[in-house]
C-alpha positions as CSV (number, residue, x, y, z in Angstrom):
1,M,4.7,-9.4,-5.8
2,T,1.9,-10.4,-8.2
3,M,0.7,-7.3,-10.0
4,T,-3.0,-7.1,-11.0
5,P,-4.0,-5.4,-14.3
6,E,-5.3,-2.4,-12.4
7,L,-2.2,-2.0,-10.3
8,R,0.0,-2.4,-13.4
9,S,-2.0,0.3,-15.2
10,W,-1.6,2.6,-12.2
11,Y,2.1,1.8,-12.0
12,L,2.7,2.7,-15.7
13,S,0.7,5.9,-15.3
14,T,3.0,7.0,-12.4
15,L,6.0,6.6,-14.8
16,G,4.3,8.8,-17.3
17,I,3.8,6.0,-19.9
18,V,0.9,6.5,-22.2
19,Q,-1.1,3.3,-22.6
20,Y,-3.3,2.2,-25.5
21,I,-6.6,0.7,-24.5
22,P,-8.3,-1.1,-27.4
23,K,-12.0,-0.3,-27.9
24,R,-14.2,-3.1,-26.8
25,E,-15.8,-5.1,-29.6
26,E,-19.6,-4.8,-29.9
27,S,-21.3,-8.0,-28.8
28,A,-22.7,-10.0,-31.7
29,A,-26.5,-10.0,-32.1
30,L,-28.1,-13.2,-31.2
31,P,-30.5,-14.8,-33.8
32,F,-34.1,-14.4,-32.8
33,H,-36.2,-17.6,-32.9
34,S,-40.0,-17.3,-32.8
35,S,-41.7,-19.3,-30.1
36,P,-44.0,-22.2,-31.2
37,S,-47.0,-20.3,-30.0
38,D,-46.2,-17.4,-32.3
39,V,-45.9,-19.7,-35.3
40,S,-49.2,-21.4,-34.6
41,D,-50.9,-18.0,-34.3
42,E,-49.8,-17.1,-37.9
43,A,-52.1,-19.8,-39.4
44,T,-54.8,-18.4,-41.7
45,E,-58.4,-18.7,-40.9
46,S,-58.9,-20.8,-44.0
47,E,-56.4,-23.4,-42.8
48,K,-58.1,-23.5,-39.4
49,G,-61.5,-24.0,-41.0
50,A,-60.3,-26.7,-43.3
51,D,-58.7,-28.8,-40.6
52,T,-61.4,-28.4,-37.9
53,T,-63.9,-31.0,-39.0
54,H,-61.3,-33.6,-39.7
55,T,-59.4,-33.0,-36.5
56,D,-62.5,-33.1,-34.3
57,S,-63.7,-36.4,-35.6
58,S,-60.2,-37.9,-35.4
59,N,-59.7,-36.6,-31.8
60,E,-63.1,-38.1,-30.7
61,A,-62.2,-41.5,-32.1
62,F,-58.7,-41.4,-30.7
63,S,-59.9,-40.1,-27.4
64,S,-62.6,-42.8,-27.0
65,S,-60.3,-45.7,-28.0
66,G,-57.5,-44.3,-26.0
67,R,-59.6,-44.2,-22.8
68,K,-60.8,-47.7,-23.3
69,V,-57.2,-49.0,-23.6
70,Q,-56.1,-47.0,-20.6
71,V,-58.9,-48.2,-18.4
72,A,-58.3,-51.8,-19.5
73,S,-54.6,-51.5,-18.7
74,M,-55.3,-50.1,-15.3
75,L,-57.8,-52.8,-14.4
76,E,-55.4,-55.5,-15.6
77,L,-52.6,-54.0,-13.5
78,V,-54.7,-53.7,-10.4
79,G,-56.1,-57.2,-10.8
80,D,-52.7,-58.8,-11.2
81,N,-51.0,-57.0,-8.4
82,A,-53.7,-56.4,-5.8
83,D,-52.7,-59.3,-3.7
84,R,-49.0,-58.7,-4.0
85,A,-48.9,-55.0,-3.3
86,P,-47.5,-54.2,0.1
87,S,-49.4,-51.7,2.3
88,L,-47.7,-48.4,2.6
89,E,-47.5,-46.6,5.9
90,L,-47.0,-42.8,5.8
91,D,-44.4,-41.4,8.1
92,T,-45.9,-38.4,9.7
93,S,-43.0,-37.5,11.8
94,D,-41.5,-34.1,11.3
95,H,-38.2,-34.3,9.4
96,S,-38.0,-30.6,8.7
97,I,-34.5,-29.0,9.0
98,D,-34.2,-25.6,10.7
99,V,-31.8,-23.4,8.8
100,V,-29.9,-21.1,11.0
101,D,-28.4,-18.1,9.4
102,E,-24.8,-17.8,10.6
103,P,-23.8,-14.2,11.4
104,K,-21.5,-12.7,8.9
105,P,-18.2,-11.5,10.2
106,N,-17.9,-7.7,10.6
107,T,-15.5,-6.5,7.9
108,V,-14.2,-3.0,8.1
109,E,-13.3,-1.4,4.8
110,L,-9.7,-0.1,4.8
111,K,-9.8,3.6,3.8
112,F,-7.0,6.2,4.2
113,R,-5.2,9.1,2.6
114,L,-1.5,9.8,2.7
115,A,0.2,13.1,1.6
116,C,3.6,12.7,-0.1
117,W,6.1,15.6,-0.4
118,H,9.2,15.4,-2.5
119,P,11.1,18.5,-1.2
120,C,14.5,17.4,-2.8
121,D,15.9,14.7,-4.9
122,D,17.1,12.4,-2.1
123,M,14.1,12.6,0.3
124,L,10.4,11.8,0.4
125,V,8.0,12.6,3.2
126,F,4.7,10.8,4.0
127,N,2.2,12.0,6.5
128,Q,-1.2,10.4,7.2
129,L,-4.4,12.4,6.7
130,I,-8.1,11.9,7.3
131,P,-9.7,10.7,4.0
132,G,-10.7,13.8,2.1
133,E,-8.5,16.1,4.2
134,Q,-5.9,18.5,2.8
135,P,-2.7,19.5,4.7
136,N,-3.4,22.8,6.5
137,Q,-1.2,25.8,6.9
138,E,0.0,24.9,10.4
139,Q,1.1,21.4,9.1
140,N,2.9,22.9,6.1
141,V,4.8,25.4,8.3
142,L,5.9,22.7,10.7
143,L,7.1,20.4,8.0
144,S,9.0,23.3,6.3
145,N,10.8,24.1,9.5
146,I,11.7,20.4,10.0
147,L,13.1,20.1,6.5
148,K,15.0,23.3,6.7
149,A,16.6,22.1,10.0
150,I,18.1,19.1,8.2
151,G,19.0,20.9,5.0
152,R,16.3,19.2,2.8
153,L,14.3,22.2,1.6
154,P,16.2,24.2,-1.0
155,N,13.1,26.0,-2.2
156,D,9.5,26.5,-1.0
157,L,7.6,23.4,0.2
158,P,6.0,21.8,-2.9
159,A,2.4,20.7,-3.1
160,P,2.0,17.1,-1.9
161,E,0.7,14.2,-3.9
162,L,-2.4,12.7,-2.3
163,L,-2.6,8.9,-2.2
164,D,-6.1,7.5,-1.5
165,W,-7.1,4.0,-0.7
166,P,-9.0,2.2,-2.1
167,L,-8.1,3.3,-5.6
168,E,-11.0,4.8,-7.6
169,H,-11.3,2.0,-10.1
170,T,-11.5,-0.7,-7.3
171,V,-14.5,0.8,-5.5
172,G,-17.3,-1.7,-5.0
173,E,-17.7,-5.3,-3.8
174,S,-15.3,-6.7,-6.5
175,G,-12.6,-4.2,-5.8
176,D,-9.5,-4.9,-3.6
177,H,-9.9,-3.1,-0.3
178,S,-7.4,-5.3,1.6
179,E,-4.4,-4.2,3.6
180,S,-2.1,-6.3,1.4
181,G,-3.5,-4.5,-1.7
182,A,-2.8,-1.2,0.0
183,K,0.8,-2.2,0.8
184,D,1.3,-3.3,-2.8
185,M,0.1,0.0,-4.1
186,L,2.4,2.0,-1.8
187,S,5.3,-0.3,-2.6
188,V,4.8,0.4,-6.3
189,F,4.6,4.1,-5.7
190,L,7.7,4.2,-3.6
191,D,9.7,2.0,-5.9
192,T,8.9,4.3,-8.8
193,R,10.2,7.3,-6.9
194,I,13.4,5.6,-5.8
195,R,14.3,4.4,-9.3
196,K,13.4,7.6,-11.0
197,Y,14.9,10.2,-8.6
198,G,17.5,8.2,-6.6
199,V,15.7,8.7,-3.3
200,L,17.8,7.8,-0.2
201,W,15.7,8.9,2.7
202,V,12.0,8.3,3.3
203,L,10.5,10.1,6.3
204,L,7.3,8.3,7.5
205,M,5.2,10.5,9.8
206,G,2.3,8.8,11.6
207,E,0.9,5.4,12.3
208,Q,-0.3,4.3,8.9
209,P,2.7,5.0,6.8
210,S,5.0,3.6,9.4
211,E,3.1,0.3,9.7
212,F,2.5,0.0,5.9
213,F,6.1,0.5,4.8
214,S,7.9,-1.2,7.6
215,A,8.9,-4.9,7.1
216,E,8.8,-5.5,10.8
217,N,5.4,-6.7,12.2
218,K,5.3,-4.2,15.0
219,L,2.9,-1.7,16.4
220,Y,3.3,2.0,15.8
221,A,4.6,2.7,19.3
222,D,7.4,0.2,18.8
223,L,8.4,1.5,15.4
224,L,8.9,5.1,16.4
225,G,12.5,6.2,16.1
226,H,13.5,3.1,14.0
227,I,15.4,3.3,10.7
228,E,15.2,0.4,8.2
229,E,16.7,-0.2,4.8
230,I,14.3,-1.1,2.1
231,A,14.6,-2.4,-1.5
232,G,16.5,0.0,-3.7
233,G,18.9,1.1,-1.0
234,A,16.8,3.8,0.5
235,Q,16.2,4.0,4.3
236,I,12.9,4.7,6.0
237,I,12.7,6.8,9.2
238,M,9.5,6.5,11.4
239,V,8.5,9.5,13.5
240,R,5.4,11.2,14.9
241,S,2.8,12.6,12.5
242,L,2.5,16.4,12.0
243,Q,-0.8,16.4,13.8
244,E,0.6,14.7,16.9
245,M,3.5,17.2,17.1
246,I,1.1,20.1,16.7
247,E,-1.2,18.8,19.5
248,E,1.7,17.9,21.7
249,P,4.7,20.3,21.0
250,D,7.0,18.3,23.3
251,L,7.0,15.5,20.7
252,K,9.0,17.8,18.4
253,A,12.1,17.1,20.5
254,E,11.6,13.3,20.1
255,T,11.4,13.7,16.3
256,W,14.5,15.9,16.2
257,Q,16.5,13.3,18.1
258,T,15.6,10.7,15.4
259,I,16.4,12.8,12.3
260,R,19.2,15.2,13.5
261,H,21.9,13.0,11.9
262,L,20.5,14.1,8.5
263,A,21.4,17.7,9.2
264,V,24.1,19.0,6.8
265,Q,27.3,19.5,8.7
266,P,29.2,22.8,8.1
């Protein structure tokens, strides 16, 4: 994976590494050159007066002789070539080209927010959110109950980290808003957590985290209930989002069937 300077900076910041950013050098001032008109305007009135008489007489002589030479040359040229010059016919046909503006393809900017909880050392949980949204109380209670059922909540549910795409420093036309860029960002984030904390299980709740992290090119409906091993030795488990289970309580049983093997056995 090729890492851009922005993504590398973001990656180092997630590791807690302080980076030194050198101050930009001030651009060197460019030398100013006066225009010819400015220089001529600086001539003194005395210089102008001294040259006026001489210049006028010289110009008249030169202009008169110059016109005579020019007229003579034109007459000579016309006289020598009048008989040989071919007649020119003007093409009055319309050769204009109509430029048709091709319609630009409709591009939809990829924008999302994921909440990431780290309830214990060996597990991470991702749940998709609407951009700008915070997990509500009902979602927090449901997730707490799920984690308690599989023995992955030794304490209270911690506050989640919110991952927004696009990154703040890439906003604009020159920024990376692509899906591949989003996958690179999430891959860096997950790899950092796996290496730093020894994460073994990653619970992916909802369509976006499931499709972003899965190596299989499948739709969300086909990924539900699947378990994949990823780089670093951790395994990802794809289930319904918290919002889906709240809206349709029957989906809780489906999620339990997928994760019940994680429950701590007595």
